[in-house]
C-alpha angles and dihedrals in degrees: 000000000000123000116228119223120216112228117231115224093249091053092048092051091049092050092047091051091049091050092049091050091048091053092047096240122143113238114247119238106263094216110020094158094048092054092055090049090050091051092048091049092049091050092047092048091050091048091046092053090051092049092050092048092050091049091049089052092050091050092048091050091048093050092047091051100043106030119090117219110253121204108204114206114238106239130191115234091252093054095049091074095068119031096180133051117291107262122197113231131204124213107212098201096045095036087223132141120223117199095222141008088251092057091050092047092050089050092058095033096245137112121273090243089061091056090046091053090048090054093046096046099034094239134121128276108199108336094323141080117229138206135178109265116258114185093210094050103032106037112158122225092254092052092048094049091049092051093049096051115097117245 
């Protein structure tokens, strides 16, 4: 009784290649269609990279031509809160002076721009009306008593 050997795929391929060579045949390409797809994909990828590089160059040229150079001021963290000058604010209903718009806004729980708009348009921000502080017009009792005392 003869034992049969099971061919492994690598052995079968080697024997098939030897047989084809012995007969003088040329081996057929195993994946002819896949190779043409691979070539087309390589060409497309190369062209795509070139198109992206050309677009990036056009965008860079456009930005260079039409963008003005901006010099951003370096601000300390404490000065970032208020970009303008500190303005004293007067609350009409409370007859109270606030040192800055930010202080007044924090008092009513709003943003400083809301208080500024209320001053500019003569409307309320929160439940109060606001004005810019004028020492001659809005003097508080403490300020008046200090100015009346002899030195």
